[in-house]
CHARMM internal coordinates of N, CA and C (Angstrom, degrees):
IC EDIT
DIST 1 N 1 CA 1.4448
DIST 1 CA 1 C 1.5189
ANGL 1 N 1 CA 1 C 108.16
DIST 1 C 2 N 1.3138
ANGL 1 CA 1 C 2 N 114.72
DIHE 1 N 1 CA 1 C 2 N 139.03
DIST 2 N 2 CA 1.4561
ANGL 1 C 2 N 2 CA 119.33
DIHE 1 CA 1 C 2 N 2 CA 177.27
DIST 2 CA 2 C 1.5197
ANGL 2 N 2 CA 2 C 110.34
DIHE 1 C 2 N 2 CA 2 C -69.85
DIST 2 C 3 N 1.3072
ANGL 2 CA 2 C 3 N 116.07
DIHE 2 N 2 CA 2 C 3 N 143.73
DIST 3 N 3 CA 1.4576
ANGL 2 C 3 N 3 CA 119.92
DIHE 2 CA 2 C 3 N 3 CA 178.64
DIST 3 CA 3 C 1.5248
ANGL 3 N 3 CA 3 C 110.24
DIHE 2 C 3 N 3 CA 3 C -69.76
DIST 3 C 4 N 1.3180
ANGL 3 CA 3 C 4 N 115.66
DIHE 3 N 3 CA 3 C 4 N 158.81
DIST 4 N 4 CA 1.4585
ANGL 3 C 4 N 4 CA 120.96
DIHE 3 CA 3 C 4 N 4 CA 177.46
DIST 4 CA 4 C 1.5251
ANGL 4 N 4 CA 4 C 110.26
DIHE 3 C 4 N 4 CA 4 C -59.81
DIST 4 C 5 N 1.3168
ANGL 4 CA 4 C 5 N 116.92
DIHE 4 N 4 CA 4 C 5 N -39.73
DIST 5 N 5 CA 1.4661
ANGL 4 C 5 N 5 CA 120.79
DIHE 4 CA 4 C 5 N 5 CA -179.35
DIST 5 CA 5 C 1.5280
ANGL 5 N 5 CA 5 C 111.57
DIHE 4 C 5 N 5 CA 5 C -64.21
DIST 5 C 6 N 1.3354
ANGL 5 CA 5 C 6 N 116.77
DIHE 5 N 5 CA 5 C 6 N -40.06
DIST 6 N 6 CA 1.4627
ANGL 5 C 6 N 6 CA 120.45
DIHE 5 CA 5 C 6 N 6 CA 177.81
DIST 6 CA 6 C 1.5189
ANGL 6 N 6 CA 6 C 110.27
DIHE 5 C 6 N 6 CA 6 C -64.59
DIST 6 C 7 N 1.3205
ANGL 6 CA 6 C 7 N 116.48
DIHE 6 N 6 CA 6 C 7 N -46.70
DIST 7 N 7 CA 1.4641
ANGL 6 C 7 N 7 CA 120.66
DIHE 6 CA 6 C 7 N 7 CA 178.33
DIST 7 CA 7 C 1.5196
ANGL 7 N 7 CA 7 C 111.05
DIHE 6 C 7 N 7 CA 7 C -60.68
DIST 7 C 8 N 1.3229
ANGL 7 CA 7 C 8 N 116.15
DIHE 7 N 7 CA 7 C 8 N -42.51
DIST 8 N 8 CA 1.4657
ANGL 7 C 8 N 8 CA 121.12
DIHE 7 CA 7 C 8 N 8 CA -179.58
DIST 8 CA 8 C 1.5192
ANGL 8 N 8 CA 8 C 111.08
DIHE 7 C 8 N 8 CA 8 C -60.26
DIST 8 C 9 N 1.3188
ANGL 8 CA 8 C 9 N 116.64
DIHE 8 N 8 CA 8 C 9 N -42.23
DIST 9 N 9 CA 1.4627
ANGL 8 C 9 N 9 CA 119.56
DIHE 8 CA 8 C 9 N 9 CA -179.42
DIST 9 CA 9 C 1.5221
ANGL 9 N 9 CA 9 C 111.54
DIHE 8 C 9 N 9 CA 9 C -66.93
DIST 9 C 10 N 1.3384
ANGL 9 CA 9 C 10 N 117.42
DIHE 9 N 9 CA 9 C 10 N -29.26
DIST 10 N 10 CA 1.4698
ANGL 9 C 10 N 10 CA 120.85
DIHE 9 CA 9 C 10 N 10 CA 179.64
DIST 10 CA 10 C 1.5208
ANGL 10 N 10 CA 10 C 110.70
DIHE 9 C 10 N 10 CA 10 C -78.55
DIST 10 C 11 N 1.3326
ANGL 10 CA 10 C 11 N 117.48
DIHE 10 N 10 CA 10 C 11 N -52.81
DIST 11 N 11 CA 1.4698
ANGL 10 C 11 N 11 CA 119.52
DIHE 10 CA 10 C 11 N 11 CA -173.92
DIST 11 CA 11 C 1.5206
ANGL 11 N 11 CA 11 C 113.49
DIHE 10 C 11 N 11 CA 11 C -75.58
DIST 11 C 12 N 1.3081
ANGL 11 CA 11 C 12 N 118.10
DIHE 11 N 11 CA 11 C 12 N -20.95
DIST 12 N 12 CA 1.4650
ANGL 11 C 12 N 12 CA 120.29
DIHE 11 CA 11 C 12 N 12 CA -179.98
DIST 12 CA 12 C 1.5230
ANGL 12 N 12 CA 12 C 113.37
DIHE 11 C 12 N 12 CA 12 C -95.72
DIST 12 C 13 N 1.3457
ANGL 12 CA 12 C 13 N 117.17
DIHE 12 N 12 CA 12 C 13 N 20.56
DIST 13 N 13 CA 1.4612
ANGL 12 C 13 N 13 CA 120.02
DIHE 12 CA 12 C 13 N 13 CA 178.09
DIST 13 CA 13 C 1.5246
ANGL 13 N 13 CA 13 C 112.35
DIHE 12 C 13 N 13 CA 13 C -70.51
DIST 13 C 14 N 1.3196
ANGL 13 CA 13 C 14 N 116.93
DIHE 13 N 13 CA 13 C 14 N -31.07
DIST 14 N 14 CA 1.4647
ANGL 13 C 14 N 14 CA 121.40
DIHE 13 CA 13 C 14 N 14 CA -178.32
DIST 14 CA 14 C 1.5159
ANGL 14 N 14 CA 14 C 112.19
DIHE 13 C 14 N 14 CA 14 C -84.49
DIST 14 C 15 N 1.3322
ANGL 14 CA 14 C 15 N 114.99
DIHE 14 N 14 CA 14 C 15 N -165.16
DIST 15 N 15 CA 1.4618
ANGL 14 C 15 N 15 CA 120.38
DIHE 14 CA 14 C 15 N 15 CA -179.15
DIST 15 CA 15 C 1.5132
ANGL 15 N 15 CA 15 C 112.63
DIHE 14 C 15 N 15 CA 15 C -71.08
DIST 15 C 16 N 1.3337
ANGL 15 CA 15 C 16 N 116.74
DIHE 15 N 15 CA 15 C 16 N -38.88
DIST 16 N 16 CA 1.4657
ANGL 15 C 16 N 16 CA 120.48
DIHE 15 CA 15 C 16 N 16 CA -177.82
DIST 16 CA 16 C 1.5233
ANGL 16 N 16 CA 16 C 109.38
DIHE 15 C 16 N 16 CA 16 C -75.34
DIST 16 C 17 N 1.3031
ANGL 16 CA 16 C 17 N 115.66
DIHE 16 N 16 CA 16 C 17 N 132.78
DIST 17 N 17 CA 1.4613
ANGL 16 C 17 N 17 CA 121.87
DIHE 16 CA 16 C 17 N 17 CA 178.23
DIST 17 CA 17 C 1.5235
ANGL 17 N 17 CA 17 C 108.62
DIHE 16 C 17 N 17 CA 17 C -110.47
DIST 17 C 18 N 1.3160
ANGL 17 CA 17 C 18 N 116.00
DIHE 17 N 17 CA 17 C 18 N 133.14
DIST 18 N 18 CA 1.4586
ANGL 17 C 18 N 18 CA 123.03
DIHE 17 CA 17 C 18 N 18 CA -177.35
DIST 18 CA 18 C 1.5134
ANGL 18 N 18 CA 18 C 110.37
DIHE 17 C 18 N 18 CA 18 C -102.30
DIST 18 C 19 N 1.3300
ANGL 18 CA 18 C 19 N 115.81
DIHE 18 N 18 CA 18 C 19 N 148.18
DIST 19 N 19 CA 1.4620
ANGL 18 C 19 N 19 CA 120.65
DIHE 18 CA 18 C 19 N 19 CA 175.94
DIST 19 CA 19 C 1.5313
ANGL 19 N 19 CA 19 C 108.57
DIHE 18 C 19 N 19 CA 19 C -75.94
DIST 19 C 20 N 1.3202
ANGL 19 CA 19 C 20 N 115.67
DIHE 19 N 19 CA 19 C 20 N 165.87
DIST 20 N 20 CA 1.4656
ANGL 19 C 20 N 20 CA 120.17
DIHE 19 CA 19 C 20 N 20 CA 177.07
DIST 20 CA 20 C 1.5198
ANGL 20 N 20 CA 20 C 111.03
DIHE 19 C 20 N 20 CA 20 C -59.19
DIST 20 C 21 N 1.3325
ANGL 20 CA 20 C 21 N 117.42
DIHE 20 N 20 CA 20 C 21 N -39.66
DIST 21 N 21 CA 1.4649
ANGL 20 C 21 N 21 CA 120.85
DIHE 20 CA 20 C 21 N 21 CA 179.81
DIST 21 CA 21 C 1.5297
ANGL 21 N 21 CA 21 C 110.76
DIHE 20 C 21 N 21 CA 21 C -65.54
DIST 21 C 22 N 1.3194
ANGL 21 CA 21 C 22 N 117.86
DIHE 21 N 21 CA 21 C 22 N -42.06
DIST 22 N 22 CA 1.4673
ANGL 21 C 22 N 22 CA 121.03
DIHE 21 CA 21 C 22 N 22 CA 177.67
DIST 22 CA 22 C 1.5262
ANGL 22 N 22 CA 22 C 110.89
DIHE 21 C 22 N 22 CA 22 C -62.76
DIST 22 C 23 N 1.3211
ANGL 22 CA 22 C 23 N 116.12
DIHE 22 N 22 CA 22 C 23 N -40.65
DIST 23 N 23 CA 1.4583
ANGL 22 C 23 N 23 CA 120.57
DIHE 22 CA 22 C 23 N 23 CA 179.64
DIST 23 CA 23 C 1.5277
ANGL 23 N 23 CA 23 C 110.35
DIHE 22 C 23 N 23 CA 23 C -64.85
DIST 23 C 24 N 1.3203
ANGL 23 CA 23 C 24 N 117.26
DIHE 23 N 23 CA 23 C 24 N -41.00
DIST 24 N 24 CA 1.4644
ANGL 23 C 24 N 24 CA 120.64
DIHE 23 CA 23 C 24 N 24 CA 177.50
DIST 24 CA 24 C 1.5229
ANGL 24 N 24 CA 24 C 110.65
DIHE 23 C 24 N 24 CA 24 C -61.71
DIST 24 C 25 N 1.3247
ANGL 24 CA 24 C 25 N 117.48
DIHE 24 N 24 CA 24 C 25 N -41.10
DIST 25 N 25 CA 1.4623
ANGL 24 C 25 N 25 CA 121.61
DIHE 24 CA 24 C 25 N 25 CA 179.27
DIST 25 CA 25 C 1.5230
ANGL 25 N 25 CA 25 C 111.20
DIHE 24 C 25 N 25 CA 25 C -66.58
DIST 25 C 26 N 1.3181
ANGL 25 CA 25 C 26 N 116.77
DIHE 25 N 25 CA 25 C 26 N -42.61
DIST 26 N 26 CA 1.4653
ANGL 25 C 26 N 26 CA 121.12
DIHE 25 CA 25 C 26 N 26 CA 177.80
DIST 26 CA 26 C 1.5216
ANGL 26 N 26 CA 26 C 110.15
DIHE 25 C 26 N 26 CA 26 C -61.74
DIST 26 C 27 N 1.3192
ANGL 26 CA 26 C 27 N 115.97
DIHE 26 N 26 CA 26 C 27 N -46.43
DIST 27 N 27 CA 1.4696
ANGL 26 C 27 N 27 CA 121.03
DIHE 26 CA 26 C 27 N 27 CA -179.81
DIST 27 CA 27 C 1.5201
ANGL 27 N 27 CA 27 C 111.11
DIHE 26 C 27 N 27 CA 27 C -60.17
DIST 27 C 28 N 1.3246
ANGL 27 CA 27 C 28 N 116.86
DIHE 27 N 27 CA 27 C 28 N -45.33
DIST 28 N 28 CA 1.4613
ANGL 27 C 28 N 28 CA 121.10
DIHE 27 CA 27 C 28 N 28 CA 179.44
DIST 28 CA 28 C 1.5304
ANGL 28 N 28 CA 28 C 110.75
DIHE 27 C 28 N 28 CA 28 C -61.93
DIST 28 C 29 N 1.3269
ANGL 28 CA 28 C 29 N 117.03
DIHE 28 N 28 CA 28 C 29 N -44.16
DIST 29 N 29 CA 1.4590
ANGL 28 C 29 N 29 CA 121.52
DIHE 28 CA 28 C 29 N 29 CA 179.21
DIST 29 CA 29 C 1.5276
ANGL 29 N 29 CA 29 C 111.09
DIHE 28 C 29 N 29 CA 29 C -60.86
DIST 29 C 30 N 1.3191
ANGL 29 CA 29 C 30 N 117.01
DIHE 29 N 29 CA 29 C 30 N -43.99
DIST 30 N 30 CA 1.4717
ANGL 29 C 30 N 30 CA 120.48
DIHE 29 CA 29 C 30 N 30 CA -179.86
DIST 30 CA 30 C 1.5259
ANGL 30 N 30 CA 30 C 111.39
DIHE 29 C 30 N 30 CA 30 C -66.39
DIST 30 C 31 N 1.3292
ANGL 30 CA 30 C 31 N 117.52
DIHE 30 N 30 CA 30 C 31 N -36.82
DIST 31 N 31 CA 1.4706
ANGL 30 C 31 N 31 CA 119.65
DIHE 30 CA 30 C 31 N 31 CA 175.99
DIST 31 CA 31 C 1.5249
ANGL 31 N 31 CA 31 C 111.22
DIHE 30 C 31 N 31 CA 31 C -65.98
DIST 31 C 32 N 1.3432
ANGL 31 CA 31 C 32 N 117.32
DIHE 31 N 31 CA 31 C 32 N -37.50
DIST 32 N 32 CA 1.4623
ANGL 31 C 32 N 32 CA 120.21
DIHE 31 CA 31 C 32 N 32 CA 176.45
DIST 32 CA 32 C 1.5268
ANGL 32 N 32 CA 32 C 110.85
DIHE 31 C 32 N 32 CA 32 C -63.72
DIST 32 C 33 N 1.3338
ANGL 32 CA 32 C 33 N 116.84
DIHE 32 N 32 CA 32 C 33 N -43.21
DIST 33 N 33 CA 1.4654
ANGL 32 C 33 N 33 CA 120.23
DIHE 32 CA 32 C 33 N 33 CA 177.49
DIST 33 CA 33 C 1.5228
ANGL 33 N 33 CA 33 C 111.39
DIHE 32 C 33 N 33 CA 33 C -62.00
DIST 33 C 34 N 1.3136
ANGL 33 CA 33 C 34 N 116.53
DIHE 33 N 33 CA 33 C 34 N -42.73
DIST 34 N 34 CA 1.4646
ANGL 33 C 34 N 34 CA 120.24
DIHE 33 CA 33 C 34 N 34 CA 179.37
DIST 34 CA 34 C 1.5170
ANGL 34 N 34 CA 34 C 110.82
DIHE 33 C 34 N 34 CA 34 C -63.63
DIST 34 C 35 N 1.3263
ANGL 34 CA 34 C 35 N 117.37
DIHE 34 N 34 CA 34 C 35 N -40.13
DIST 35 N 35 CA 1.4591
ANGL 34 C 35 N 35 CA 121.38
DIHE 34 CA 34 C 35 N 35 CA 179.09
DIST 35 CA 35 C 1.5259
ANGL 35 N 35 CA 35 C 110.39
DIHE 34 C 35 N 35 CA 35 C -63.77
DIST 35 C 36 N 1.3277
ANGL 35 CA 35 C 36 N 117.39
DIHE 35 N 35 CA 35 C 36 N -41.96
DIST 36 N 36 CA 1.4614
ANGL 35 C 36 N 36 CA 120.73
DIHE 35 CA 35 C 36 N 36 CA 176.93
DIST 36 CA 36 C 1.5226
ANGL 36 N 36 CA 36 C 111.22
DIHE 35 C 36 N 36 CA 36 C -61.30
DIST 36 C 37 N 1.3032
ANGL 36 CA 36 C 37 N 116.86
DIHE 36 N 36 CA 36 C 37 N -40.33
DIST 37 N 37 CA 1.4621
ANGL 36 C 37 N 37 CA 121.25
DIHE 36 CA 36 C 37 N 37 CA 179.59
DIST 37 CA 37 C 1.5236
ANGL 37 N 37 CA 37 C 110.82
DIHE 36 C 37 N 37 CA 37 C -64.01
DIST 37 C 38 N 1.3144
ANGL 37 CA 37 C 38 N 116.84
DIHE 37 N 37 CA 37 C 38 N -42.69
DIST 38 N 38 CA 1.4656
ANGL 37 C 38 N 38 CA 121.27
DIHE 37 CA 37 C 38 N 38 CA 178.36
DIST 38 CA 38 C 1.5247
ANGL 38 N 38 CA 38 C 109.95
DIHE 37 C 38 N 38 CA 38 C -63.33
DIST 38 C 39 N 1.3222
ANGL 38 CA 38 C 39 N 116.54
DIHE 38 N 38 CA 38 C 39 N -45.94
DIST 39 N 39 CA 1.4602
ANGL 38 C 39 N 39 CA 120.38
DIHE 38 CA 38 C 39 N 39 CA 179.79
DIST 39 CA 39 C 1.5317
ANGL 39 N 39 CA 39 C 111.10
DIHE 38 C 39 N 39 CA 39 C -61.96
DIST 39 C 40 N 1.3252
ANGL 39 CA 39 C 40 N 117.33
DIHE 39 N 39 CA 39 C 40 N -40.99
DIST 40 N 40 CA 1.4548
ANGL 39 C 40 N 40 CA 120.95
DIHE 39 CA 39 C 40 N 40 CA 178.85
DIST 40 CA 40 C 1.5264
ANGL 40 N 40 CA 40 C 110.48
DIHE 39 C 40 N 40 CA 40 C -63.84
DIST 40 C 41 N 1.3215
ANGL 40 CA 40 C 41 N 116.79
DIHE 40 N 40 CA 40 C 41 N -40.92
DIST 41 N 41 CA 1.4607
ANGL 40 C 41 N 41 CA 120.42
DIHE 40 CA 40 C 41 N 41 CA 177.59
DIST 41 CA 41 C 1.5079
ANGL 41 N 41 CA 41 C 111.65
DIHE 40 C 41 N 41 CA 41 C -62.95
DIST 41 C 42 N 1.3213
ANGL 41 CA 41 C 42 N 117.11
DIHE 41 N 41 CA 41 C 42 N -42.07
DIST 42 N 42 CA 1.4650
ANGL 41 C 42 N 42 CA 120.61
DIHE 41 CA 41 C 42 N 42 CA 177.94
DIST 42 CA 42 C 1.5305
ANGL 42 N 42 CA 42 C 110.42
DIHE 41 C 42 N 42 CA 42 C -64.57
DIST 42 C 43 N 1.3128
ANGL 42 CA 42 C 43 N 117.26
DIHE 42 N 42 CA 42 C 43 N -41.06
DIST 43 N 43 CA 1.4594
ANGL 42 C 43 N 43 CA 121.70
DIHE 42 CA 42 C 43 N 43 CA 178.42
DIST 43 CA 43 C 1.5274
ANGL 43 N 43 CA 43 C 110.25
DIHE 42 C 43 N 43 CA 43 C -62.45
DIST 43 C 44 N 1.3353
ANGL 43 CA 43 C 44 N 115.79
DIHE 43 N 43 CA 43 C 44 N -46.34
DIST 44 N 44 CA 1.4594
ANGL 43 C 44 N 44 CA 120.09
DIHE 43 CA 43 C 44 N 44 CA 179.67
DIST 44 CA 44 C 1.5210
ANGL 44 N 44 CA 44 C 111.30
DIHE 43 C 44 N 44 CA 44 C -62.13
DIST 44 C 45 N 1.3286
ANGL 44 CA 44 C 45 N 117.65
DIHE 44 N 44 CA 44 C 45 N -42.38
DIST 45 N 45 CA 1.4612
ANGL 44 C 45 N 45 CA 121.35
DIHE 44 CA 44 C 45 N 45 CA 179.18
DIST 45 CA 45 C 1.5216
ANGL 45 N 45 CA 45 C 112.05
DIHE 44 C 45 N 45 CA 45 C -63.51
DIST 45 C 46 N 1.3122
ANGL 45 CA 45 C 46 N 116.61
DIHE 45 N 45 CA 45 C 46 N -40.63
DIST 46 N 46 CA 1.4646
ANGL 45 C 46 N 46 CA 120.25
DIHE 45 CA 45 C 46 N 46 CA 179.39
DIST 46 CA 46 C 1.5200
ANGL 46 N 46 CA 46 C 111.25
DIHE 45 C 46 N 46 CA 46 C -66.46
DIST 46 C 47 N 1.3150
ANGL 46 CA 46 C 47 N 117.95
DIHE 46 N 46 CA 46 C 47 N -36.49
DIST 47 N 47 CA 1.4626
ANGL 46 C 47 N 47 CA 121.07
DIHE 46 CA 46 C 47 N 47 CA -179.36
DIST 47 CA 47 C 1.5217
ANGL 47 N 47 CA 47 C 112.67
DIHE 46 C 47 N 47 CA 47 C -76.57
DIST 47 C 48 N 1.3247
ANGL 47 CA 47 C 48 N 118.08
DIHE 47 N 47 CA 47 C 48 N -23.21
DIST 48 N 48 CA 1.4573
ANGL 47 C 48 N 48 CA 120.63
DIHE 47 CA 47 C 48 N 48 CA 176.58
DIST 48 CA 48 C 1.5242
ANGL 48 N 48 CA 48 C 111.17
DIHE 47 C 48 N 48 CA 48 C -70.07
DIST 48 C 49 N 1.3159
ANGL 48 CA 48 C 49 N 116.90
DIHE 48 N 48 CA 48 C 49 N -25.67
DIST 49 N 49 CA 1.4607
ANGL 48 C 49 N 49 CA 121.05
DIHE 48 CA 48 C 49 N 49 CA -178.28
DIST 49 CA 49 C 1.5153
ANGL 49 N 49 CA 49 C 111.52
DIHE 48 C 49 N 49 CA 49 C -74.94
DIST 49 C 50 N 1.3101
ANGL 49 CA 49 C 50 N 118.98
DIHE 49 N 49 CA 49 C 50 N -20.43
DIST 50 N 50 CA 1.4751
ANGL 49 C 50 N 50 CA 122.36
DIHE 49 CA 49 C 50 N 50 CA -177.72
DIST 50 CA 50 C 1.5047
ANGL 50 N 50 CA 50 C 112.27
DIHE 49 C 50 N 50 CA 50 C -85.38
END
COOR INIT
IC SEED 1 N 1 CA 1 C
IC BUILD
């Protein structure tokens, strides 16, 4: 998992600045999306074998 400081440096590059809590929520949401993508890829790979 990326550290809060790493995430902060990425998301706060623009004009809008996010709070630590907002950054934690964004990070969690992106990890959930990534997990769904991995699961979908595994599902697709398993179904290609049949």
